[in-house]
C-alpha positions as CSV (number, residue, x, y, z in Angstrom):
1,X,81.4,20.1,-57.5
2,X,78.1,20.5,-57.9
3,X,75.7,23.7,-56.6
4,X,74.6,20.7,-53.6
5,X,78.7,19.7,-52.8
6,X,79.6,23.6,-52.5
7,X,77.2,24.6,-50.2
8,X,77.3,21.5,-47.9
9,X,81.1,22.4,-47.3
10,X,80.5,26.2,-46.7
11,X,77.9,25.2,-44.5
12,X,80.0,22.8,-42.5
13,X,83.0,25.3,-42.1
14,X,80.5,27.9,-40.9
15,X,79.7,25.3,-38.0
16,X,83.1,24.3,-37.7
17,X,83.7,28.3,-36.4
18,X,80.5,27.8,-34.2
19,X,80.4,26.3,-31.1
20,X,78.2,23.4,-29.9
21,X,75.3,25.6,-27.6
22,X,75.0,27.5,-30.9
23,X,74.5,24.4,-33.0
24,X,72.5,22.6,-30.9
25,X,70.5,25.5,-30.4
26,X,70.1,26.3,-34.3
27,X,68.8,22.7,-34.6
28,X,66.5,23.3,-31.7
29,X,65.2,26.1,-33.5
30,X,64.7,24.5,-36.5
31,X,63.0,21.9,-35.0
32,X,60.6,24.3,-33.4
33,X,60.4,26.1,-36.4
34,X,59.0,22.6,-38.4
35,X,56.4,22.0,-35.6
36,X,55.4,25.5,-35.9
37,X,54.6,24.8,-39.1
38,X,53.4,21.5,-39.1
39,X,50.8,22.8,-36.2
40,X,49.6,25.7,-38.4
41,X,48.4,23.7,-41.1
42,X,47.4,21.2,-38.1
43,X,45.1,24.1,-37.2
44,X,44.0,25.0,-40.7
45,X,42.9,21.8,-41.6
46,X,40.9,21.3,-38.3
47,X,39.1,24.7,-39.1
48,X,38.3,22.9,-42.6
49,X,37.1,19.9,-41.7
50,X,35.2,21.5,-38.5
51,X,33.5,23.5,-41.4
52,X,32.9,20.2,-43.3
53,X,31.9,18.7,-39.9
54,X,29.3,21.7,-39.4
55,X,27.5,21.6,-43.1
56,X,27.5,18.1,-43.2
57,X,25.6,18.8,-39.5
58,X,22.9,21.1,-41.2
59,X,22.3,19.0,-44.1
60,X,22.1,15.9,-41.4
61,X,19.6,18.1,-39.6
62,X,17.5,19.0,-42.8
63,X,17.1,15.4,-43.8
64,X,15.9,14.1,-40.1
65,X,13.8,17.7,-40.3
66,X,12.2,16.7,-43.3
67,X,11.7,13.1,-42.2
68,X,9.9,14.6,-39.0
69,X,8.0,16.2,-41.9
70,X,6.9,13.4,-43.3
71,X,6.3,10.9,-40.2
72,X,3.9,14.2,-39.3
73,X,1.8,14.5,-42.6
74,X,1.0,10.3,-42.4
75,X,-0.2,10.7,-38.9
76,X,-2.3,13.8,-40.4
77,X,-3.3,11.0,-43.3
78,X,-4.1,8.7,-41.1
79,X,-6.2,10.4,-38.7
80,X,-8.1,12.3,-41.6
81,X,-9.0,8.6,-43.0
82,X,-10.0,7.4,-39.3
83,X,-12.4,10.2,-39.5
84,X,-13.9,9.5,-42.5
85,X,-14.2,6.2,-41.6
86,X,-18.5,5.5,-41.1
87,X,-17.3,2.7,-38.3
88,X,-15.2,4.8,-36.6
89,X,-17.6,6.8,-34.1
90,X,-15.1,9.0,-31.9
91,X,-15.1,11.1,-34.9
92,X,-14.3,14.5,-32.0
93,X,-11.3,12.7,-31.1
94,X,-9.8,11.8,-34.4
95,X,-10.7,15.4,-35.5
96,X,-8.3,16.6,-31.8
97,X,-6.0,14.3,-32.9
98,X,-5.6,15.9,-36.7
99,X,-5.5,19.3,-35.5
100,X,-2.5,18.6,-33.3
101,X,-0.5,16.3,-36.0
102,X,-1.2,19.5,-38.1
103,X,0.2,21.8,-35.9
104,X,3.2,19.6,-35.4
105,X,3.4,19.0,-39.0
106,X,3.8,22.7,-39.7
107,X,6.0,22.9,-36.6
108,X,8.3,20.8,-38.3
109,X,7.9,22.3,-41.8
110,X,9.0,25.8,-40.2
111,X,12.0,23.7,-38.9
112,X,12.4,22.6,-42.9
113,X,12.5,26.0,-43.5
114,X,15.3,27.0,-41.2
115,X,17.8,24.3,-42.1
116,X,17.0,24.5,-45.7
117,X,20.6,24.6,-47.7
118,X,19.4,26.6,-50.6
119,X,16.5,29.0,-51.3
120,X,15.2,26.4,-53.7
121,X,14.6,24.4,-51.0
122,X,13.2,27.0,-49.0
123,X,10.6,28.2,-51.4
124,X,9.9,24.5,-52.0
125,X,9.4,24.0,-48.2
126,X,7.3,27.5,-48.1
127,X,5.1,26.1,-50.8
128,X,4.6,22.6,-48.8
129,X,3.2,24.9,-45.8
130,X,0.9,27.2,-47.8
131,X,-0.7,23.4,-49.2
132,X,-1.1,22.1,-45.8
133,X,-2.4,25.0,-44.7
134,X,-4.8,24.7,-47.9
135,X,-5.5,20.8,-46.9
136,X,-6.4,21.8,-43.5
137,X,-8.5,24.5,-44.7
138,X,-10.5,22.2,-46.8
139,X,-10.6,19.2,-44.7
140,X,-11.5,21.4,-41.4
141,X,-14.9,22.4,-43.6
142,X,-15.2,18.4,-45.1
143,X,-15.6,17.5,-41.2
144,X,-18.1,21.0,-40.2
145,X,-20.2,19.7,-43.0
146,X,-19.8,15.4,-41.3
147,X,-20.9,16.8,-37.8
148,X,-23.5,18.9,-39.0
149,X,-24.9,16.0,-41.2
150,X,-24.2,13.8,-38.1
151,X,-22.1,10.5,-38.6
152,X,-24.9,8.4,-36.8
153,X,-28.5,8.4,-35.7
154,X,-27.3,10.3,-32.4
155,X,-25.3,13.5,-33.5
156,X,-26.6,16.5,-35.8
157,X,-29.0,16.3,-38.4
158,X,-29.1,13.2,-39.1
159,X,-30.9,12.9,-35.5
160,X,-33.3,15.7,-36.0
161,X,-34.4,13.6,-39.2
162,X,-34.7,10.3,-37.1
163,X,-36.7,12.2,-34.7
164,X,-39.1,13.9,-36.8
165,X,-39.9,11.2,-38.5
166,X,-40.0,8.6,-35.7
167,X,-42.5,11.5,-33.7
168,X,-44.6,11.6,-37.6
169,X,-45.0,7.5,-37.3
170,X,-46.5,8.0,-33.7
171,X,-49.3,10.7,-34.9
172,X,-50.6,8.6,-37.9
173,X,-54.6,7.6,-37.4
174,X,-54.5,3.4,-37.1
175,X,-56.0,2.9,-40.4
176,X,-54.0,5.3,-42.2
177,X,-52.3,2.5,-44.6
178,X,-51.7,4.8,-47.5
179,X,-49.3,6.9,-45.3
180,X,-47.5,4.3,-43.5
181,X,-46.8,3.2,-47.1
182,X,-45.5,6.7,-48.4
183,X,-43.5,7.0,-44.9
184,X,-41.9,3.5,-45.7
185,X,-40.7,4.7,-49.3
186,X,-39.6,7.9,-48.2
187,X,-37.5,6.1,-45.4
188,X,-35.9,3.7,-48.2
189,X,-34.9,6.7,-50.7
190,X,-33.4,8.1,-47.3
191,X,-31.5,4.6,-46.5
192,X,-30.4,4.5,-50.1
193,X,-28.8,8.1,-50.2
194,X,-27.2,7.6,-46.5
195,X,-25.4,4.4,-47.9
196,X,-24.8,5.6,-52.1
197,X,-24.7,9.4,-51.4
198,X,-26.5,10.0,-54.7
199,X,-28.6,13.4,-55.9
200,X,-30.8,11.2,-57.7
201,X,-31.9,10.2,-54.3
202,X,-33.0,13.9,-53.5
203,X,-35.5,14.3,-55.7
204,X,-36.7,10.8,-56.0
205,X,-37.8,11.7,-52.1
206,X,-39.2,15.0,-53.2
207,X,-42.1,13.2,-56.0
208,X,-42.9,11.0,-52.9
209,X,-43.7,13.8,-50.8
210,X,-46.1,14.9,-53.3
211,X,-48.0,11.1,-52.7
212,X,-47.8,12.1,-49.1
213,X,-49.7,14.9,-49.3
214,X,-52.1,13.3,-51.2
215,X,-52.4,10.4,-49.1
216,X,-53.0,12.6,-46.3
217,X,-55.6,15.0,-48.0
218,X,-57.5,12.0,-49.0
219,X,-57.4,10.8,-45.3
220,X,-58.0,14.2,-43.4
221,X,-57.4,13.5,-40.2
222,X,-57.8,15.1,-37.2
223,X,-54.9,15.9,-36.3
224,X,-53.6,16.5,-39.9
225,X,-51.8,20.0,-39.2
226,X,-49.4,18.2,-36.5
227,X,-48.6,15.7,-39.2
228,X,-48.1,18.2,-41.7
229,X,-45.9,20.3,-39.3
230,X,-43.8,16.9,-38.4
231,X,-43.7,16.0,-41.9
232,X,-42.4,19.6,-43.2
233,X,-39.4,19.5,-39.9
234,X,-38.6,15.9,-41.4
235,X,-38.4,17.1,-45.1
236,X,-36.9,20.4,-44.5
237,X,-33.9,18.3,-41.6
238,X,-33.6,15.3,-44.8
239,X,-32.9,18.0,-47.9
240,X,-30.4,20.1,-44.7
241,X,-28.6,16.4,-44.2
242,X,-28.7,16.3,-47.8
243,X,-26.6,19.4,-48.9
244,X,-24.2,19.2,-45.5
245,X,-23.4,15.3,-47.0
246,X,-22.8,16.4,-50.6
247,X,-20.8,19.3,-49.4
248,X,-18.8,17.1,-47.2
249,X,-17.5,15.4,-49.9
250,X,-16.7,18.2,-52.5
251,X,-14.8,19.7,-49.3
252,X,-13.2,15.7,-49.0
253,X,-12.3,15.9,-52.5
254,X,-10.7,19.3,-52.5
255,X,-8.8,18.2,-49.2
256,X,-7.4,15.5,-50.7
257,X,-6.4,16.8,-53.6
258,X,-4.7,19.5,-51.7
259,X,-3.1,17.0,-49.8
260,X,-1.1,15.7,-53.2
261,X,1.0,18.8,-53.4
262,X,2.8,18.1,-49.9
263,X,3.8,14.8,-51.3
264,X,5.3,16.1,-54.3
265,X,7.1,19.0,-51.9
266,X,8.6,16.1,-49.5
267,X,9.8,14.3,-52.3
268,X,11.4,17.0,-53.9
269,X,13.2,18.3,-50.8
270,X,14.1,14.6,-50.1
271,X,15.9,14.7,-53.2
272,X,17.4,17.8,-52.8
273,X,18.8,16.2,-49.0
274,X,20.2,13.5,-50.9
275,X,21.9,15.4,-53.1
276,X,23.0,17.8,-51.1
277,X,24.7,15.0,-48.7
278,X,26.1,13.2,-51.7
279,X,27.8,16.7,-52.6
280,X,28.8,17.4,-48.9
281,X,30.8,13.8,-48.7
282,X,32.5,14.2,-52.0
283,X,33.8,18.0,-50.9
284,X,35.1,16.3,-47.4
285,X,36.7,13.3,-49.4
286,X,38.4,16.1,-51.7
287,X,39.4,18.0,-48.5
288,X,40.4,15.5,-46.5
289,X,42.9,14.3,-49.7
290,X,44.1,17.8,-50.1
291,X,44.9,18.0,-46.3
292,X,46.8,14.8,-46.6
293,X,48.7,15.4,-49.5
294,X,50.0,18.8,-48.1
295,X,50.3,17.4,-44.7
296,X,52.6,14.7,-46.3
297,X,54.5,17.5,-48.5
298,X,55.5,19.5,-45.1
299,X,56.2,16.6,-43.2
300,X,58.9,15.6,-46.2
301,X,60.5,19.5,-46.6
302,X,60.6,19.5,-43.0
303,X,62.3,15.7,-42.5
304,X,64.6,17.0,-45.7
305,X,65.9,20.3,-43.6
306,X,66.2,18.6,-40.1
307,X,68.6,15.1,-42.1
308,X,70.8,18.2,-43.7
309,X,71.1,19.9,-40.3
310,X,71.6,16.7,-38.2
311,X,74.0,15.7,-40.4
312,X,76.1,18.5,-40.5
313,X,76.1,19.4,-36.6
314,X,77.2,15.5,-36.1
315,X,79.7,15.6,-37.9
316,X,81.2,18.8,-36.1
317,X,81.0,17.1,-32.6
318,X,81.3,13.7,-33.9
319,X,85.4,13.8,-34.6
320,X,86.1,15.8,-30.9
321,X,84.1,12.9,-29.2
322,X,85.9,10.2,-31.4
323,X,89.3,11.5,-30.1
324,X,88.0,11.7,-26.3
325,X,86.6,7.9,-26.6
326,X,89.8,7.0,-27.7
327,X,91.7,9.0,-24.9
328,X,89.2,7.4,-22.6
329,X,90.4,3.5,-23.6
330,X,93.9,3.9,-23.3
331,X,94.1,5.3,-20.0
332,X,91.6,1.8,-19.2
333,X,94.2,0.3,-20.9
334,X,97.0,1.2,-18.8
335,X,98.6,3.7,-21.0
336,X,99.7,7.2,-19.4
337,X,98.4,9.9,-22.6
338,X,96.7,13.0,-23.2
339,X,94.0,14.3,-24.8
340,X,95.7,18.0,-26.3
341,X,92.8,19.3,-27.6
342,X,93.0,23.0,-28.4
343,X,89.8,23.7,-30.0
344,X,88.1,26.9,-28.5
345,X,85.0,25.2,-28.0
346,X,83.2,23.3,-25.6
347,X,84.5,19.9,-26.4
348,X,88.1,21.9,-26.4
349,X,87.6,22.7,-22.6
350,X,85.9,19.3,-22.0
351,X,89.3,17.7,-23.4
352,X,91.5,20.3,-20.9
353,X,89.7,19.4,-17.8
354,X,90.0,16.1,-18.6
355,X,93.8,16.2,-18.8
356,X,93.8,17.9,-15.8
357,X,91.4,15.7,-13.7
358,X,94.4,12.8,-15.0
359,X,97.4,14.8,-13.5
360,X,95.1,15.0,-10.1
361,X,94.5,11.8,-9.8
362,X,98.0,10.5,-10.5
363,X,99.1,12.4,-7.3
364,X,96.3,11.2,-5.3
365,X,96.6,7.8,-6.2
366,X,100.7,8.1,-4.8
367,X,99.3,9.4,-1.7
368,X,97.3,6.6,-1.2
369,X,99.6,3.4,-1.6
370,X,101.8,5.5,1.5
371,X,98.7,5.3,3.4
372,X,98.2,1.8,2.9
373,X,101.8,0.6,3.6
374,X,101.6,2.2,7.4
375,X,97.7,0.8,7.6
376,X,98.6,-2.5,7.1
377,X,101.6,-2.3,9.2
378,X,98.9,-1.5,12.4
379,X,96.3,-4.3,11.0
380,X,99.1,-7.3,11.0
381,X,99.2,-6.2,15.4
382,X,95.5,-6.3,15.1
383,X,95.3,-9.6,13.8
384,X,97.4,-11.0,16.4
385,X,96.1,-9.7,19.3
386,X,92.5,-10.8,17.8
387,X,94.3,-14.1,17.2
388,X,95.3,-14.6,21.0
389,X,91.4,-13.8,22.1
390,X,90.1,-16.0,20.0
391,X,92.5,-18.9,22.0
392,X,90.0,-17.8,24.8
393,X,92.4,-15.8,26.4
394,X,91.1,-12.7,27.9
395,X,94.0,-11.5,29.7
396,X,95.9,-10.3,26.8
397,X,95.8,-6.8,26.1
398,X,96.2,-5.4,22.5
399,X,98.4,-2.5,21.8
400,X,97.0,1.0,21.3
401,X,98.9,3.4,18.0
402,X,97.6,6.7,17.0
403,X,97.1,5.5,13.3
404,X,93.2,4.7,12.4
405,X,93.6,1.2,13.9
406,X,94.0,2.8,17.6
407,X,90.4,3.1,18.6
408,X,90.0,-0.5,17.1
409,X,92.6,-1.2,19.4
410,X,91.4,0.1,22.5
411,X,87.9,-0.9,21.6
412,X,89.0,-4.9,21.7
413,X,90.7,-4.1,24.5
414,X,87.4,-3.0,26.4
415,X,85.6,-5.5,24.6
416,X,87.7,-8.5,26.4
417,X,87.7,-6.5,29.7
418,X,83.6,-6.2,29.5
419,X,82.9,-10.0,28.3
420,X,85.2,-11.3,31.2
421,X,83.1,-9.6,33.7
422,X,79.7,-10.8,32.0
423,X,81.3,-15.2,31.5
424,X,82.2,-14.6,35.5
425,X,79.0,-13.6,36.0
426,X,77.2,-16.3,33.7
427,X,79.1,-18.7,35.6
428,X,78.5,-17.7,39.2
429,X,74.4,-17.4,37.7
430,X,74.6,-20.9,36.1
431,X,75.3,-22.8,39.6
432,X,72.6,-20.7,41.4
433,X,70.0,-21.5,38.2
434,X,71.3,-25.1,38.4
435,X,70.6,-25.9,42.2
436,X,66.9,-23.9,41.8
437,X,66.1,-26.2,39.0
438,X,66.7,-29.0,40.8
439,X,64.7,-27.6,43.8
440,X,61.8,-26.7,41.1
441,X,61.6,-30.5,39.8
442,X,61.0,-32.0,43.2
443,X,58.1,-29.5,43.9
444,X,56.9,-30.6,40.3
445,X,57.0,-34.5,40.9
446,X,55.0,-34.0,44.0
447,X,52.5,-31.9,42.2
448,X,52.1,-34.0,39.5
449,X,51.3,-36.8,42.0
450,X,48.5,-34.8,44.1
451,X,47.2,-33.8,40.6
452,X,46.8,-37.5,39.3
453,X,44.8,-38.1,42.4
454,X,42.9,-35.5,41.9
455,X,41.9,-36.1,38.3
456,X,41.2,-39.9,39.4
457,X,38.5,-38.5,42.1
458,X,36.7,-36.2,39.7
459,X,36.6,-38.9,37.1
460,X,34.7,-41.0,39.7
461,X,32.8,-38.0,40.7
462,X,31.5,-37.4,36.8
463,X,30.7,-40.9,36.5
464,X,28.3,-41.1,39.2
465,X,26.6,-37.2,38.2
466,X,26.3,-38.9,34.5
467,X,24.4,-41.4,35.6
468,X,22.1,-39.7,38.1
469,X,21.2,-37.4,34.5
470,X,20.7,-40.1,33.1
471,X,18.5,-41.6,35.5
472,X,16.5,-38.0,36.1
473,X,16.7,-37.9,32.3
474,X,14.6,-40.8,32.6
475,X,12.2,-40.0,35.4
476,X,11.6,-36.5,33.1
477,X,10.3,-38.8,30.1
478,X,8.1,-40.9,31.9
479,X,6.5,-37.6,33.4
480,X,6.5,-35.9,30.2
481,X,4.4,-39.3,28.9
482,X,2.5,-38.9,31.8
483,X,1.5,-35.3,31.6
484,X,0.5,-36.3,27.6
485,X,-1.5,-39.0,28.4
486,X,-3.1,-36.9,31.3
487,X,-4.3,-34.1,28.6
488,X,-5.3,-36.7,26.2
489,X,-7.5,-38.2,28.8
490,X,-8.7,-34.6,29.4
491,X,-9.1,-33.8,26.1
492,X,-11.4,-37.0,25.5
493,X,-13.1,-35.8,28.3
494,X,-13.4,-32.7,27.5
495,X,-14.9,-34.4,23.5
496,X,-17.6,-36.3,25.6
497,X,-19.0,-33.7,27.4
498,X,-19.2,-32.0,24.1
499,X,-20.7,-34.9,23.0
500,X,-23.1,-35.0,25.9
501,X,-23.9,-31.9,25.5
502,X,-24.5,-32.0,22.0
503,X,-26.8,-35.3,22.6
504,X,-28.7,-33.0,25.0
505,X,-29.2,-30.3,22.5
506,X,-29.9,-32.4,20.2
507,X,-32.8,-33.9,22.8
508,X,-34.0,-31.0,23.2
509,X,-34.2,-30.3,20.0
510,X,-36.4,-33.5,19.3
511,X,-38.5,-33.4,21.9
512,X,-39.5,-29.6,20.1
513,X,-39.9,-30.9,16.9
514,X,-42.3,-33.4,18.7
515,X,-44.1,-31.4,20.8
516,X,-44.3,-29.6,17.0
517,X,-45.3,-32.6,15.4
518,X,-48.0,-33.4,17.7
519,X,-49.7,-30.3,17.3
520,X,-49.8,-30.2,13.7
521,X,-51.6,-33.6,14.2
522,X,-53.9,-32.0,16.7
523,X,-55.0,-30.1,13.4
524,X,-54.8,-32.5,10.9
525,X,-57.5,-34.5,13.6
526,X,-59.7,-31.2,13.6
527,X,-59.1,-30.8,9.4
528,X,-60.4,-34.7,9.2
529,X,-63.3,-33.8,11.3
530,X,-64.5,-30.6,9.2
531,X,-63.8,-32.8,6.4
532,X,-66.2,-35.6,8.0
533,X,-68.7,-33.0,8.4
534,X,-68.2,-31.8,4.5
535,X,-68.5,-35.1,3.4
536,X,-71.5,-35.8,4.9
537,X,-73.1,-32.6,3.3
538,X,-72.0,-33.9,0.1
539,X,-74.0,-37.3,1.0
540,X,-76.6,-35.3,1.9
541,X,-77.1,-33.4,-1.4
542,X,-76.2,-36.3,-3.0
543,X,-79.6,-38.0,-1.3
544,X,-81.6,-35.0,-2.3
545,X,-80.4,-35.7,-6.2
546,X,-80.8,-38.9,-6.5
547,X,-84.4,-38.3,-5.1
548,X,-84.8,-35.3,-7.6
549,X,-83.6,-37.3,-10.2
550,X,-85.9,-40.0,-9.5
551,X,-88.8,-37.9,-9.8
552,X,-87.6,-36.7,-13.3
553,X,-87.4,-39.6,-14.8
554,X,-91.3,-40.0,-13.3
555,X,-92.2,-37.1,-15.0
556,X,-90.1,-37.9,-18.6
557,X,-91.8,-41.3,-18.6
558,X,-95.5,-39.8,-18.0
559,X,-94.5,-37.3,-20.8
560,X,-94.1,-40.4,-23.4
561,X,-92.1,-39.4,-25.9
562,X,-91.7,-36.0,-25.9
563,X,-89.6,-36.7,-22.3
564,X,-87.5,-39.3,-23.9
565,X,-84.2,-37.3,-23.9
566,X,-85.2,-35.5,-20.3
567,X,-85.6,-38.8,-19.6
568,X,-81.6,-39.9,-20.4
569,X,-81.1,-36.8,-18.7
570,X,-82.4,-37.5,-15.4
571,X,-80.8,-41.1,-15.2
572,X,-77.4,-40.1,-16.0
573,X,-78.1,-37.1,-12.7
574,X,-79.4,-40.4,-10.8
575,X,-76.2,-42.0,-11.9
576,X,-73.9,-39.3,-10.9
577,X,-75.5,-38.9,-8.0
578,X,-75.3,-42.8,-7.0
579,X,-71.7,-42.3,-8.1
580,X,-71.1,-39.4,-5.4
581,X,-72.5,-41.0,-2.3
582,X,-70.4,-44.2,-3.5
583,X,-67.5,-41.5,-3.1
584,X,-68.4,-40.0,0.0
585,X,-68.6,-43.0,1.9
586,X,-65.3,-44.0,1.0
587,X,-63.9,-40.9,1.8
588,X,-66.2,-41.2,5.1
589,X,-63.9,-44.2,5.5
590,X,-61.2,-42.5,4.9
591,X,-61.0,-40.0,7.2
592,X,-62.0,-42.0,10.2
593,X,-59.0,-44.3,9.6
594,X,-56.9,-41.0,9.7
595,X,-58.6,-40.0,12.4
596,X,-58.0,-43.3,14.3
597,X,-54.3,-43.4,13.1
598,X,-54.1,-40.0,14.2
599,X,-54.7,-40.6,17.7
600,X,-52.7,-43.9,17.6
601,X,-49.7,-41.4,16.2
602,X,-51.0,-38.7,19.4
603,X,-50.6,-41.3,21.9
604,X,-46.8,-42.5,20.3
605,X,-46.1,-39.6,20.8
606,X,-46.5,-38.5,24.2
607,X,-44.6,-41.8,24.9
608,X,-42.1,-40.6,22.8
609,X,-41.8,-37.4,24.2
610,X,-41.7,-39.0,27.9
611,X,-39.0,-41.0,26.6
612,X,-37.0,-37.8,25.1
613,X,-37.8,-36.3,28.4
614,X,-36.5,-38.9,30.3
615,X,-32.7,-39.6,28.4
616,X,-33.0,-35.8,28.4
617,X,-32.2,-35.7,32.1
618,X,-30.1,-38.8,31.7
619,X,-28.0,-37.1,29.3
620,X,-27.8,-33.7,31.3
621,X,-26.5,-35.8,34.5
622,X,-23.9,-37.6,32.6
623,X,-22.9,-34.0,31.6
624,X,-22.5,-33.6,35.2
625,X,-20.4,-36.3,36.1
626,X,-18.0,-35.8,33.1
627,X,-17.6,-32.2,34.3
628,X,-16.6,-33.4,37.7
629,X,-14.6,-35.8,35.4
630,X,-12.7,-32.9,33.1
631,X,-12.1,-31.0,36.8
632,X,-10.6,-33.9,38.3
633,X,-8.4,-35.0,34.9
634,X,-7.5,-30.9,34.9
635,X,-6.0,-30.8,38.4
636,X,-4.1,-34.1,37.3
637,X,-2.5,-32.4,34.7
638,X,-1.4,-29.6,36.6
639,X,-0.1,-31.9,38.9
640,X,1.5,-34.3,36.3
641,X,2.9,-31.1,34.6
642,X,4.1,-29.5,37.6
643,X,6.6,-32.8,38.3
644,X,7.2,-32.8,34.0
645,X,8.8,-29.2,34.8
646,X,10.7,-30.0,38.2
647,X,11.9,-33.0,36.4
648,X,13.2,-31.3,33.3
649,X,15.0,-28.6,35.6
650,X,16.7,-31.0,37.6
651,X,17.5,-32.8,34.6
652,X,19.6,-29.7,33.0
653,X,20.9,-28.8,36.5
654,X,22.3,-32.6,36.7
655,X,23.7,-31.9,33.2
656,X,25.7,-28.8,34.1
657,X,26.6,-30.7,37.1
658,X,27.8,-33.1,34.8
659,X,29.4,-30.7,32.4
660,X,31.3,-29.0,34.9
661,X,32.6,-32.4,36.3
662,X,33.7,-33.0,33.0
663,X,35.2,-29.6,32.5
664,X,36.8,-30.1,35.9
665,X,38.1,-33.5,35.2
666,X,38.8,-32.1,31.4
667,X,41.1,-29.4,33.5
668,X,42.5,-31.5,35.9
669,X,43.9,-33.7,33.2
670,X,45.3,-30.1,31.0
671,X,47.2,-29.3,34.7
672,X,48.4,-33.3,35.0
673,X,50.0,-32.7,30.8
674,X,51.2,-29.3,32.0
675,X,52.9,-30.1,35.2
676,X,54.8,-33.1,33.5
677,X,55.4,-30.8,30.1
678,X,56.5,-28.7,33.2
679,X,59.0,-31.6,34.8
680,X,60.4,-32.1,31.7
681,X,61.5,-28.1,30.8
682,X,62.5,-28.0,34.2
683,X,64.6,-31.3,33.7
684,X,66.0,-30.0,30.8
685,X,66.8,-26.3,32.2
686,X,69.1,-27.9,34.9
687,X,70.8,-29.3,31.9
688,X,70.9,-25.9,30.0
689,X,72.3,-24.5,33.2
690,X,75.0,-27.6,33.5
691,X,75.9,-26.7,29.8
692,X,75.7,-23.1,29.8
693,X,78.7,-23.4,33.1
694,X,80.8,-26.1,31.3
695,X,80.9,-23.5,28.7
696,X,81.8,-20.6,30.9
697,X,84.6,-22.7,32.2
698,X,86.8,-22.9,28.9
699,X,87.7,-19.7,28.9
700,X,90.4,-18.2,30.8
701,X,89.2,-15.4,33.2
702,X,91.6,-12.4,35.2
703,X,91.1,-13.0,38.6
């Protein structure tokens, strides 16, 4: 025998001397202790898991803050590039966006510092913060210089320089070619510097200024002092522009150099965050494995202890329970046995109580047997009395005893007595119902005959009303057609009257047009007379010219060789005068023809005006007659509409009458059907009354 077996035997002896309640309580305490231990381990595991989860969340927040800082930094550099691009003209907007994004970047760096997992990360984040501030300082210097210089011709020193050179060009004298060439060279050097931003162009610009001074000294214009002042303003603006641009580029280079540091720090911090995440994940995995191992070991230990306790307690309870079970099965098989359990625990008390219950049950069972024999005799008496009553003999009385069947016998006697009274009353009523049903059947037959005659009359009236309704419907249709025709005639008359009015208006317009044309033709005749006067004047001039030309040719002929050239001219003038005279004769003939045609046109116009006036009068008379016709047609339309409305109303009335007649006919048919059904029901009622009377007379009733 080993130690474990000895321990089990000693535990069995100890448990055997204890009650079942004590053993159950001990088992319950063991189970509760095991669950308490499990709960403690779970709480510790949960606390460790929460700690690890909070560390992981902090690292995630640190990584998110790094991502936010990286995004803000990229946006800052994007706004910087947009500001430096020459074709981006909205410089102030990008500068403002750069300031806002820089503030966001510094704020996100503050969050990175607050969430840093160690001192080294905090130091790196602070180093990045200082680098961003240095970058911002250099960028602000560069932006200030760019804005000072001007990012196009409309801003800053660039605008001052451009205004001064343009005003200088406007003040140059007209013949100052050397000065204009010198200014063109200066502006070319200025353009080269704006494109390339090289300091050598400033030296070339300074050298070219001497050439401009030399040329100005040789020319010595009246406004030399003003030109010198404007030139000095231009050169000073150019020098300041060059210095600002060079300073801006230097500051830009320093800002770009300073921007490299935040990128390096961001990359370092990102590596730190990734390393912290890996470490935390490894720690979480190790912690999870440890928790699972501890939890598993504790569960196994508790399971072993509980198994041992349950086995011992079950062994102490199983034997008495099996003895009780065997006793119950023996009693079920009809054996008279007892448990005879003497042990002092709850199961022994249960066995003794079970034995007492068996003794009491046997005594009660013997008393029940005696009562059953007495009850059987009484029940046989009741069955005999019920058999007599079942043979429809309600005059028999059941004997009443003092046992439990006495009330039942008394109740059966009362039931038979009351049933006899009811059946006697039913027999009398059945005879009365039979006579009443016969009378109702005769009256129903009479009502059915009357209803059939009424149905035939209503059907004839309905057919007549239907015929009348169809006639009125046709009348209403004819009235509507007449109404439509009248409305169409009135509409046609109105359109004809409008056409006549339009014709009258057109004739009046034509008359006014003809009158205007007559006035213009009169003015044309007057202008032709004026042309005739002008033509006569030209003809007179040409005749005089012809005479002068003849005189001139005669003088030229008398002058001999010296006047030959003048003779040629005189001949040409004479020929020209002859042509002018012929042309004036043609014009005069044309003007005479125009005057004749104008007179004929005037006569035709007058005749046309008279005809238009006559046509206008006829059109007005036609319009008046059309108006009278329209009024008569309107009255006719109103009358036809009244007839149509009245016809439609009569149609509706006839339709209502037809519907009512059909409803009366349907109601009459329904009444006739119901009367037939009532007749059938009355016949059935007579048969039922006779059957009821026959059924009641089967019973033997007391007198």
